[in-house]
C-alpha positions in Angstrom: 84.7 -5.1 -11.9 85.4 -1.6 -10.7 85.4 -1.0 -7.0 85.8 2.6 -7.0 83.1 4.5 -5.4 81.6 7.1 -7.9 80.0 10.2 -6.6 77.8 11.9 -9.2 76.2 15.2 -8.2 73.0 15.6 -10.1 73.7 12.6 -12.4 71.8 13.0 -15.7 70.5 9.9 -17.3 71.9 11.0 -20.7 75.5 11.0 -19.3 77.4 8.3 -20.9 78.4 5.5 -18.4 81.4 3.3 -19.0 80.5 -0.3 -19.6 82.3 -1.4 -16.5 80.2 1.0 -14.4 77.0 -0.5 -15.5 77.4 -3.3 -13.0 77.6 -0.9 -10.1 74.7 -0.4 -7.7 72.9 2.8 -8.4 72.0 4.7 -5.3 69.6 7.6 -4.9 70.3 10.0 -2.0 67.1 11.6 -1.1 68.0 14.3 1.4 67.3 17.9 2.2 70.2 20.1 0.9 68.4 23.3 1.3 65.8 24.6 3.7 65.5 24.2 7.5 67.1 20.7 7.7 70.0 21.4 5.2 72.5 20.9 8.1 71.0 17.5 8.8 71.1 16.4 5.1 74.7 17.5 4.7 75.7 15.6 7.9 74.0 12.4 6.7 75.6 12.7 3.3 79.0 13.1 4.8 78.6 10.1 7.0 77.4 8.1 4.1 80.5 9.2 2.0 82.9 8.2 4.8 81.4 4.8 5.2 81.7 4.1 1.5 85.3 5.3 1.6 86.0 3.0 4.5 84.0 -0.1 3.6 83.2 0.2 -0.2 86.0 -1.9 -1.3 84.5 -4.9 0.6 81.2 -4.7 -1.5 82.3 -6.6 -4.5 80.9 -3.9 -6.6 80.9 -0.1 -7.0 78.3 2.5 -6.2 77.1 5.2 -8.4 75.4 8.1 -6.4 72.4 10.2 -7.6 71.8 13.1 -5.4 68.5 14.8 -5.0 67.2 17.7 -2.8 63.9 17.0 -1.1 63.8 20.8 0.2 61.9 19.2 3.3 58.8 19.6 1.1 56.7 16.3 0.8 55.4 17.2 -2.8 58.9 18.0 -4.0 60.2 14.8 -2.4 57.6 12.7 -4.1 58.6 14.1 -7.5 62.3 13.5 -6.8 61.6 10.0 -5.7 59.6 9.4 -8.9 62.6 10.7 -10.9 65.0 8.5 -9.1 62.9 5.4 -9.6 61.6 5.9 -13.0 64.2 8.0 -14.9 67.3 7.2 -13.1 66.4 3.7 -12.4 68.1 3.5 -9.1 68.5 0.1 -7.5 68.2 1.5 -3.9 67.4 4.8 -2.2 68.7 6.2 1.1 68.1 9.2 3.2 64.8 11.0 4.2 65.0 13.3 7.1 61.4 14.5 7.6 58.6 12.1 8.7 56.3 14.0 6.4 58.6 13.3 3.4 58.7 9.6 4.4 55.0 9.5 4.5 54.8 11.1 1.1 57.2 8.6 -0.6 56.1 5.5 1.2 53.4 4.3 -1.3 55.7 5.0 -4.3 58.6 3.1 -2.9 56.4 0.2 -1.8 54.5 0.1 -5.1 57.7 0.3 -7.2 59.4 -2.3 -5.0 62.6 -0.1 -4.6 64.5 -0.5 -1.2 64.7 2.6 0.9 67.1 2.9 3.8 65.7 5.5 6.1 68.6 7.6 7.5 66.6 9.7 9.9 62.8 10.0 9.9 61.7 8.6 13.2 57.8 8.4 13.0 56.7 5.2 14.6 54.1 4.4 11.8 56.9 3.9 9.3 57.8 0.6 10.9 54.4 0.1 12.4 51.1 0.4 10.6 52.9 1.8 7.4 55.6 -0.8 7.4 56.9 -2.1 4.1 59.4 -4.9 3.2 61.2 -2.4 1.1 61.7 0.3 3.9 64.4 -0.5 6.3 65.1 2.1 9.0 68.9 2.5 10.2 68.2 5.6 12.4 65.7 5.4 15.3 62.0 5.5 16.1 60.5 8.2 18.1 59.4 6.0 20.8 62.5 3.8 20.9 64.9 6.6 22.1 62.7 7.6 24.9 61.1 4.5 26.3 64.3 3.4 28.2 64.5 6.7 30.1 61.2 6.1 31.9 62.6 3.3 34.0 66.1 4.7 34.3 64.8 8.0 35.7 62.5 6.2 38.1 65.6 4.1 39.2 67.4 7.4 40.0 64.7 8.1 42.6 62.6 10.5 40.4 58.9 10.1 41.1 57.1 13.1 39.5 57.8 14.6 36.1 56.5 17.4 34.1 56.7 17.0 30.3 56.9 19.4 27.4 57.2 19.0 23.6 56.2 20.6 20.4 52.7 19.8 19.3 53.2 17.5 16.3 53.4 13.9 15.6 57.1 13.4 16.8 56.6 15.4 19.9 53.7 13.4 21.0 55.4 10.1 20.1 58.6 11.0 21.9 56.8 12.0 25.2 54.4 9.1 24.8 57.4 6.7 24.7 58.8 8.2 27.9 55.6 8.6 29.8 54.5 5.0 29.2 57.5 3.4 30.8 57.8 6.0 33.6 54.3 5.6 34.8 54.6 1.7 34.3 57.6 1.9 36.8 55.5 3.6 39.2 56.2 7.3 38.5 53.7 10.1 38.0 53.2 12.7 35.1 52.1 15.6 37.1 51.6 17.8 34.1 51.9 17.9 30.4 52.0 20.6 27.8 52.5 20.6 23.9 53.7 23.9 22.6 52.8 25.3 19.2 55.4 23.8 16.8 57.9 26.3 15.5 55.8 29.2 16.7 56.7 29.3 20.5 59.1 32.1 21.1 58.5 32.4 24.9 58.5 29.3 27.0 58.2 31.3 30.2 54.4 30.5 30.8 55.1 26.8 30.3 58.2 26.8 32.6 56.1 28.6 35.3 53.5 25.9 35.2 56.3 23.3 35.5 57.7 25.0 38.5 54.3 25.1 40.2 53.6 21.5 39.4 55.4 19.8 42.3 57.5 17.8 39.8 60.9 16.4 40.7 62.2 16.9 37.1 61.2 18.2 33.7 61.4 15.8 30.7 61.1 17.3 27.1 61.7 16.7 23.5 62.8 19.7 21.4 65.2 19.8 18.4 67.0 22.3 16.3 66.3 26.0 16.8 63.6 25.2 19.4 66.0 23.1 21.5 68.5 26.1 21.5 65.8 28.5 22.6 64.3 26.2 25.2 67.5 25.2 26.9 68.6 28.8 27.1 65.3 30.0 28.5 65.2 27.1 30.9 68.5 28.2 32.3 67.7 31.9 32.4 64.5 31.1 34.2 66.7 29.8 37.1 65.0 26.2 37.2 68.0 23.9 36.7 69.1 23.9 40.4 65.7 22.8 41.8 64.2 21.2 38.9 66.6 19.3 36.8 66.2 19.1 33.0 66.0 15.7 31.3 64.9 14.7 27.7 65.4 13.1 24.4 69.0 13.4 23.3 68.0 15.8 20.4 67.7 18.6 22.9 71.5 18.7 23.2 72.6 17.3 20.0 76.3 17.7 19.1 75.2 19.4 15.9 74.1 22.5 17.8 74.9 22.2 21.4 77.5 24.8 21.3 74.9 27.3 20.3 73.2 26.5 23.6 76.4 27.3 25.5 76.7 27.0 29.2 73.0 26.7 29.6 73.2 23.1 28.3 75.6 22.1 31.1 74.2 19.6 33.4 71.2 18.7 31.2 70.8 14.8 31.0 69.3 13.2 28.0 69.2 9.9 26.2 70.0 9.0 22.6 71.4 6.2 20.5 74.6 8.0 19.6 77.1 10.5 20.9 80.6 11.0 19.6 82.2 10.2 23.0 81.2 6.5 22.9 84.2 4.4 23.9 84.5 1.7 21.2 86.9 0.9 18.4 84.3 1.4 15.6 83.3 4.8 16.9 87.0 5.9 17.3 87.6 5.1 13.6 84.4 6.8 12.5 85.1 9.9 14.6 88.6 10.2 13.2 87.6 9.8 9.5 84.6 12.2 9.9 86.8 14.8 11.6 89.4 14.4 8.9 86.8 14.9 6.1 84.7 17.7 7.7 86.7 19.4 10.4 83.9 18.7 12.9 82.7 16.0 15.3 79.9 13.6 13.9 76.3 14.1 15.1 73.7 11.4 15.5 72.6 12.5 11.9 76.1 11.8 10.6 76.1 8.3 12.1 72.7 7.6 10.4 74.3 8.2 7.1 77.4 6.3 8.0 75.5 3.2 9.2 73.1 3.4 6.2 75.9 3.1 3.8 77.6 0.4 5.9 74.2 -1.6 5.7 74.2 -1.2 2.0 77.8 -2.5 1.7 76.9 -5.6 3.9 73.9 -6.2 1.7 76.2 -6.1 -1.4 78.8 -8.4 0.4 75.9 -11.0 0.7 75.5 -10.8 -3.1 72.6 -8.5 -3.5 72.5 -6.5 -6.6 69.0 -5.8 -7.9 66.1 -4.2 -6.0 64.4 -7.3 -4.7 67.6 -8.9 -3.4 68.8 -5.7 -1.9 65.5 -5.3 0.0 65.7 -8.7 1.4 69.4 -8.4 2.3 68.9 -5.1 4.0 66.4 -6.7 6.4 69.0 -9.2 7.6 71.8 -6.7 8.3 73.7 -7.0 11.5 77.1 -5.4 12.5 79.0 -3.6 15.1 79.2 0.1 14.4 79.9 3.3 16.1 76.7 3.0 18.2 77.4 -0.7 19.2 75.7 -3.8 18.2 73.1 -3.1 15.4 70.5 -5.3 13.8 67.3 -5.1 12.0 64.1 -6.5 13.5 62.6 -8.7 10.8 59.0 -8.1 12.3 59.2 -4.3 11.6 62.3 -3.5 9.6 63.3 -1.2 12.4 66.7 -0.9 13.8 67.5 -2.5 17.2 70.3 -0.5 19.1 71.4 0.6 22.5 70.4 3.8 24.0 72.8 5.9 25.9 72.1 8.3 28.8 74.5 11.3 28.8 75.1 14.6 30.5 76.3 17.6 28.7 79.5 18.9 30.5 82.2 21.4 29.8 85.3 19.9 28.2 88.7 21.3 27.2 87.5 22.1 23.6 84.0 23.2 24.5 80.8 21.3 25.5 81.0 17.4 25.4 79.0 14.3 26.4 79.7 12.4 29.5 78.1 8.9 29.1 76.2 8.0 32.3 74.7 4.6 31.2 74.1 2.3 28.4 70.5 1.1 28.3 69.6 -2.3 26.6 68.7 -2.6 23.0 65.0 -3.5 22.6 63.0 -4.1 19.5 60.1 -1.8 19.0 56.5 -3.4 19.4 54.9 -4.2 16.0 52.5 -1.3 16.3 50.2 -2.8 13.7 53.0 -3.8 11.3 52.2 -6.9 9.3 55.4 -7.5 7.2 54.8 -9.1 3.9 57.7 -10.9 2.1 59.7 -9.2 -0.7 58.2 -9.8 -4.1 60.8 -11.0 -6.7 
């Protein structure tokens, strides 16, 4: 049986496939390769490819890749998912950056019984009320990466916090995760604002309210272009010295922190991955990713990397068809760049450590100084009633 990893860009079903390749596992990569999240899709795909190059020979089979662009549009993504399932007849799908796209394809995936490895979308419901035995998340959930910071910040002596985030589901779930544990520890949320999503150009009025609130610190979630604008404006507003900035690690993601420049220095955030983690698996990943792309991996790249690693682990366990792959993915556990990873069988959500890090100036530009590793905890079930995989 061939063990070579075959990458097919836009593979057509009419393409003649050698007989030996018919036994390969066919994988549908469902990612944004155009639109606002194209950089995320490219990083996830690159990480996925690196993992197959490193671990694919252990799988006992090969992998045929069918690549589809969601364009970050739920209706487009649903059409592409249907194509992958019904026309290409993939055995498994991986990817999905947007929570809106995940919501759009969820019922199709569940109804068809095709396993989906989520490599980014963090909406809590995906492994909560909308959970499925066919959906396994190898990235994060919105609450998961923020809850540990509530207790940690309280333990640092911070008692009053002002929060900010964009006004959409992820923003509210991220802040909710932090606020719940911070208040449970004894802290106080002295003010909270949700800014119009992708419409807020001037954060000045919100920063003025934060300054006047009597808070000891500000905790925020912003990502992408909004994160760059917010961090720069926070710095130019002159708040950092007296009102330190904390937040979800997406605020200072390695993918775009250099665009924030010196304004990001001193910002302390929490995330499940940064490229400066000191472990052997991460050293191997960073070296391989840099050799392939010429840049350091982001959290999005590690999502793709670990998604492919999970698929290899499932194949090593003998899984080949949709049902057996879905069942095996739910039982995956391994040491990766993030540390020890496992899947919670009650929700199919990943269990992983969370790291507190400060953005600091390094020899080659901005880098991440890890301050603490916070313990891995499984998400609450959040209404998930997990059914068994149907054979």
